Structure formats: C-alpha cells, structure tokens
Wavefront OBJ file of the C-alpha trace (Angstrom):
o trace
v 43.397 -61.905 125.770
v 42.025 -60.492 128.989
v 38.554 -59.228 129.918
v 39.525 -55.608 129.212
v 40.677 -56.457 125.686
v 37.561 -58.549 124.988
v 35.272 -55.758 126.191
v 37.125 -53.225 124.046
v 36.586 -55.420 120.967
v 32.859 -55.529 121.713
v 32.635 -51.761 122.220
v 34.722 -51.073 119.106
v 32.581 -53.411 116.990
v 29.412 -51.634 118.098
v 31.012 -48.300 117.251
v 32.237 -49.438 113.829
v 28.856 -50.795 112.730
v 26.871 -47.899 114.209
v 29.136 -45.241 112.719
v 28.920 -47.008 109.355
v 25.124 -47.005 109.367
v 25.026 -43.341 110.377
v 27.825 -42.141 108.108
v 25.819 -41.071 105.080
v 22.422 -40.362 106.634
v 21.231 -36.764 106.544
v 19.660 -34.947 109.475
v 16.261 -35.371 107.775
v 16.789 -39.113 107.249
v 17.783 -39.517 110.894
v 14.334 -38.206 111.846
v 12.655 -41.126 110.046
v 11.023 -43.852 112.111
v 11.472 -47.468 110.940
v 7.734 -47.986 111.514
v 4.939 -46.294 113.447
v 5.576 -46.417 117.180
v 9.351 -46.798 116.838
v 11.760 -44.035 117.785
v 13.552 -42.079 115.076
v 17.300 -42.447 114.723
v 18.074 -38.972 116.084
v 16.314 -39.789 119.352
v 17.898 -43.250 119.481
v 21.441 -41.912 119.071
v 20.885 -39.286 121.773
v 19.397 -41.953 124.030
v 22.400 -44.222 123.426
v 24.874 -41.467 124.278
v 23.011 -40.444 127.443
v 22.590 -44.090 128.479
v 26.247 -44.928 127.920
v 27.274 -41.909 129.958
v 24.968 -42.899 132.812
v 25.911 -46.591 132.785
v 29.652 -45.989 132.828
v 29.296 -43.367 135.565
v 27.513 -46.057 137.599
v 30.542 -48.373 137.520
v 33.286 -45.714 137.338
v 31.970 -42.588 139.097
v 33.513 -39.339 137.907
v 35.121 -40.973 134.883
v 32.966 -39.658 132.070
v 33.355 -36.300 130.341
v 30.351 -34.043 130.802
v 27.598 -34.149 128.233
v 26.506 -30.822 126.736
v 24.143 -28.923 129.053
v 20.611 -30.328 128.882
v 21.661 -33.229 126.651
v 20.137 -36.148 128.573
v 16.859 -34.278 129.056
v 16.327 -34.164 125.276
v 16.388 -37.971 125.013
v 13.882 -39.284 127.554
v 10.794 -41.451 127.083
v 8.781 -38.254 127.266
v 10.589 -36.673 124.295
v 10.615 -39.765 122.063
v 7.270 -38.871 120.453
v 8.495 -35.543 119.042
v 9.084 -35.285 115.307
v 10.387 -31.721 115.563
v 14.103 -31.656 114.651
v 14.526 -28.478 116.732
v 13.828 -30.540 119.877
v 17.038 -32.527 119.353
v 20.700 -32.118 118.442
v 21.897 -32.191 114.857
v 23.685 -35.226 113.485
v 27.012 -33.368 113.701
v 26.394 -32.509 117.356
v 25.349 -36.081 118.136
v 28.388 -37.560 116.420
v 30.688 -35.202 118.343
v 29.041 -36.243 121.634
v 29.290 -39.893 120.524
v 33.059 -39.593 120.017
v 33.628 -37.861 123.372
v 31.445 -40.356 125.227
v 33.055 -43.357 123.545
v 36.528 -42.037 124.413
v 35.396 -41.624 128.029
v 34.093 -45.189 128.092
v 37.350 -46.603 126.745
v 39.375 -44.522 129.192
v 37.241 -45.762 132.103
v 37.621 -49.341 130.830
v 41.422 -49.032 130.883
v 41.351 -47.848 134.500
v 39.132 -50.669 135.807
v 40.876 -53.180 138.045
v 40.166 -56.871 137.570
v 38.199 -56.813 140.845
v 36.091 -53.880 139.571
v 34.731 -56.051 136.766
v 33.160 -58.392 139.347
v 31.578 -55.671 141.493
v 27.778 -55.707 141.525
v 26.026 -52.752 139.896
v 22.537 -53.269 141.304
v 21.243 -53.135 137.721
v 19.309 -56.214 136.581
v 20.293 -56.069 132.896
v 23.996 -55.545 133.676
v 24.694 -56.963 137.139
v 28.501 -56.536 137.181
v 31.032 -53.952 136.095
v 32.082 -56.204 133.219
v 28.511 -56.671 132.030
v 27.936 -52.906 132.151
v 30.852 -52.393 129.761
v 29.686 -55.318 127.594
v 26.292 -53.640 127.366
v 27.780 -50.668 125.499
v 28.552 -52.390 122.217
v 25.400 -54.530 122.475
v 23.121 -51.559 123.148
v 24.407 -49.670 120.105
v 24.017 -52.773 117.917
v 20.490 -53.425 119.201
v 19.406 -50.003 117.930
v 21.520 -50.207 114.762
v 19.304 -53.026 113.556
v 16.487 -50.488 113.219
v 18.787 -48.119 111.342
v 19.376 -50.795 108.699
v 15.626 -50.705 108.010
v 15.598 -46.903 107.662
v 18.622 -47.086 105.368
v 16.743 -49.491 103.077
v 13.653 -47.234 103.190
v 15.929 -44.400 102.011
v 17.129 -46.499 99.065
v 20.544 -47.423 100.480
v 22.116 -50.799 99.747
v 22.873 -53.183 102.615
v 26.084 -52.172 104.331
v 27.105 -55.215 106.375
l 1 2 3 4 5 6 7 8 9 10 11 12 13 14 15 16 17 18 19 20 21 22 23 24 25 26 27 28 29 30 31 32 33 34 35 36 37 38 39 40 41 42 43 44 45 46 47 48 49 50 51 52 53 54 55 56 57 58 59 60 61 62 63 64 65 66 67 68 69 70 71 72 73 74 75 76 77 78 79 80 81 82 83 84 85 86 87 88 89 90 91 92 93 94 95 96 97 98 99 100 101 102 103 104 105 106 107 108 109 110 111 112 113 114 115 116 117 118 119 120 121 122 123 124 125 126 127 128 129 130 131 132 133 134 135 136 137 138 139 140 141 142 143 144 145 146 147 148 149 150 151 152 153 154 155 156 157 158 159 160
C-alpha cells in the first residue's frame, strides 16, 4: 500500500460513516443542535464541504470543482448562530455538493506526486500535502460524533 491508497481509505471511511449518519435525517432534524452552543448539522455539513474545498485547493490549486455561487459564505462563523433553514442549503443540495466535492478531492489525490505529499502547506493543523488530505476523513468524523448525539435525540438506534 502506498500513501495515496492509505489516504483514500481514510477519506472513504469518513465519507461512509458521515453519509450513514446523514442518510435518514430530515431537513428539520439536520437543524437540531446537539446541545446549546453547538452548531446544527446543516451548518456543520456546509462548513465541512467549504473547508474541504478550500483545503484541497491549497495543496492542489485549480483542482476542485466550483462550489455553488455563495456557498462558502453561508457557512462561516458569523452564520453559525442562525436557526433559520432558509439561510442554508437543503439536505439534498448539501449532499449533492458533498458528492461533487468528494469526487474532486479524490481526483486531486490521484494526481498528487509523491513529492507533493511532502510539500509544506503553511497550515499548522495540516503542515504537509499528505496531512491536508488526511485531514479530510478526520474532519468529517470529528463532526459526525455530534451527529450521533442528534440521531439519539431523534430516537434513532446507534448506527456504528
């Protein structure tokens, strides 16, 4: 196994678990917050998509498909407090953007040279190209832990 294959496993695992947790949630349930002060799932998913797009563009400029117009602006720290569903995309729109972004990430991963994985990013939490790709699966899973709580609050059985 090489670094590219290992990173793909990590990204795919994050996608599988995240998509599973989101699969049967309604738009209304995705607006629930796991506890006061936490972000609702709709905002988190938009944030994850915008972040993934930005991070991969940092290590592979020009590689990512465009996000819908105004997408990233809907998922900033300043918008996280809103509980108005009209301020965000629907679950269907988010999942479509998720698929396009994930495909872009995997395509960029395939095109990285071995030397590209060692290049510094200038980002403290992901200092190399390889760590920036590794961050994708981890970032989704970090947020998915909160989704498990919301799922239980909605009466769903544990999934994983």
